[in-house]
N, C-alpha and C positions, 0 to 999 in steps of 0.2 A: 380483587385488583388486577391480578396479571390478565385476567381474561378481559377486563376492560381496556387494558392498554394494548391488548393484543387485537382488539377489534379493528376493522379496516379504516372506519370512520376516525377513530382517535390515531391511529397510526398515520394516517394520511395528515391530519391535522398537526401533529406533533413534528412530522418530517418537514412540513412548510415551515413552521417556527424555528426548528433546530437550523435549517438550512439558511434562512433569512438571518439568524444571529450569527452563524460561522461567516457569511458573507460580510456582514457589518464588521464585525470584531476582528476578522483577519485584515481588513483593509485599514485599520487603527494601528495595526502592530508595525513598529520599523523592524524590517525583515533584511537579513544579511544572508547572501546566497555564497556559498564557498565551493571552489573546485568543479565549477558548472561546464569548464571546457569541452571535456569528452562527451558529457551528456548532450551538450547543446550541438555538437557536431554530428550524434546520432540522431538526435531528434529532428534536425533538417534534413537528412536523408530520407530517400523514400522507403526505406526498410523499417521492418518491425523493430521494436525494443521491448525490454521487460524491466519494470521498476518496481523495486521492494522497498517497504519500510515496516517497522513494527506495528502490530494491530493497535496498540495503545495509542499511536499517534494518528489515527484516522482524521481526526477532527483537524490536526494541524496539516494534514498532507495536502488538503484543498487549495493551500497557497501554492503549490507547485504547477497549478494551471498556467501561473505566469511563465515558468521555465518550458512548459510543453507547447506554449503559443496554439498554434492551429492543427498540431498533430492530433489525429482521431486517438480517444483515450477510451479503455474500459477497465473496470474493476472486478475482481472475484468477490463476490459476496455470498455467503451460506446460504442454503434453504430454509434456514430455520426462521421461525417467526420474528425473532428480534431481527434476523438478516433483512426481513420484509421492511422493517422500519428503516433500516441503515441503507437500503438500497433505494428507497423513496426518497431519502435526504439527499444522497450523493447524485441521483439522477437530476433532481431540481439544481443543482450545483455544477451540471453539464458534465457529469462523468457517470455515464450509464453503467449499469451492472451486467455481468455474466454471471447467472446464478449456479451454484454448484460449489464443490469443493475442490481445492488445488492439490490436495494431499495424494497420497498413495493409493493405488487401487484398492487395496485391502481396506482403506478407511473411506473410500467414497462409494462403494457398493450401496446402491438404492439412495444416494445423497445427490446424484446428479452430476456425479464427478466426471464420467466419461464423455458424457454430452458437452459440459462445460469446456473440458479440454479440448474437444474437437472444434467447438466455436472459437476459443482462444487462439488455437492454431492458424485456424482461416483468417482470424482478425490480424493477427502477426504476419501472415503471408501476404495481406493486402496492406501492410505498412502501418498498423496501428500500435499505440503503446499499451501494452498490458500491464496492469497494476496488480500487486499480489502483496497480502500481507502474510509473509511465510509462516508466521507462528499462529495463525488463525486456522480455523474460526474458534477454536478452544482452547488454545495453547498445547504445552506449557508456555509461559510468558517468555518471549524473546528466545524461543527456541525453535530454529529453522526446520520446517518439514522438508519432505523431499519433493514436494511438488514442483518447486521454481526449479529445481536442477532437471527434473524430467521434462518439464516445458521448454527449457533452454536446449537441452539436447535434441528435443524433437523438431523444434522450430529453427535452431541455428541461430537466434536472435541474441544479441548482447544483453547483459544483465548489468543493470545499475542499481546500487543501494543508496538510500539517502536517510541520514538521520536527521530528526526534527525536534527542535526545543523551543520554549518560550520562557519569557522571565515570570510571566505570571499566569497562572492556571489553577484549576480546580482537580485534584486527583480524585478520580472515581473509584468506588468501593467494588472494582470488577476484576476479573481474573488477569486482565491485561494491564490494569492499573492506569486505565485511559486518562488522557488529559484533555480537558475542556477549557480552552484558552479564555482569558479575560481581556478585555479592551486596553489599548494604549501602553501596551508593554513592549519589549523586545522580541525578536525572533530570529532563529539561525537555521538554515537549511544545509547540511553538509552533503555532498555528492561523492559517491567513491564507485569508480569502475571494477565490477567484478570480472568480467569478460565473457568467455564463451563456454559451453559444455560441448566437447567432441562428440559428433553424432554417434560414434562408435565405442564411445565410452561405457565399460563395464560397471558393475554395481559398486566394485572397491573404488574405482575412479569417482564415480559420482557421490560416494560418501566422503572422499577427500574434499571434493568440491564443494559439498554441503557444508562441512565444517569450515572450511576456509571462508565461504560466503557468510556463513553465520558470524565468524569473527570480524569481517570486514564491515557487516552491518552494525554490529554492536560497536565497533571502532568510530564509526561514523556517527552514532547516536551519542556515545561518550563524548566526541569531539564538539558536538553541537551544543552540547549541555556545558561543556568546559569553556567554550568561546563566551557563553553568555555569563558564565561565572568570574572570567577573566583569567582562568588557571592555564588557557592555551590558546594558541593562535587559530 
């Protein structure tokens, strides 16, 4: 069964179906966008920007195309076979992939990490928005890896976190507890500015930033869920 799913023909067909489903379903959801001002300013500028959300919210994150407007965008997708499927789907939704891992060098050897990082840095220099799921591609769930702080330090680009939630979704039995949205619900996207990583930051400073940004992203995610639940503003 796994070999059938991973065939190019089956993956291509399923990617078309998933992309179509998400485009239709996300359009039926009543979305609320919170604290977008700083992100709007960064996106309107000609400079590059980095956006982060948890891996389990990939299906919901496509709604942020509305916020990105005409800003060129790319997303990191791993070189795994499952990554092939995800890359095909998001490409059909207007978010082309850079294939590889955004993790530490010790974790990306042989997985396209160095090449992907170079491509991402060039794209940021050209003024694009680089999108990263910082706990991907294999987790642990909602634990930020160091790839995003490394990219931020090397590029000088500002980093934004966004939490995403919907009132009605299927929770997948995957490591990231992925959410597949259902139609006609409510949705919320909460934006949080993490700032910059100094170009001269040492390993200790980057670790402090990693923990702080992980906290900010988790807080944005919790707030998005709380807004839909009516427990916070």
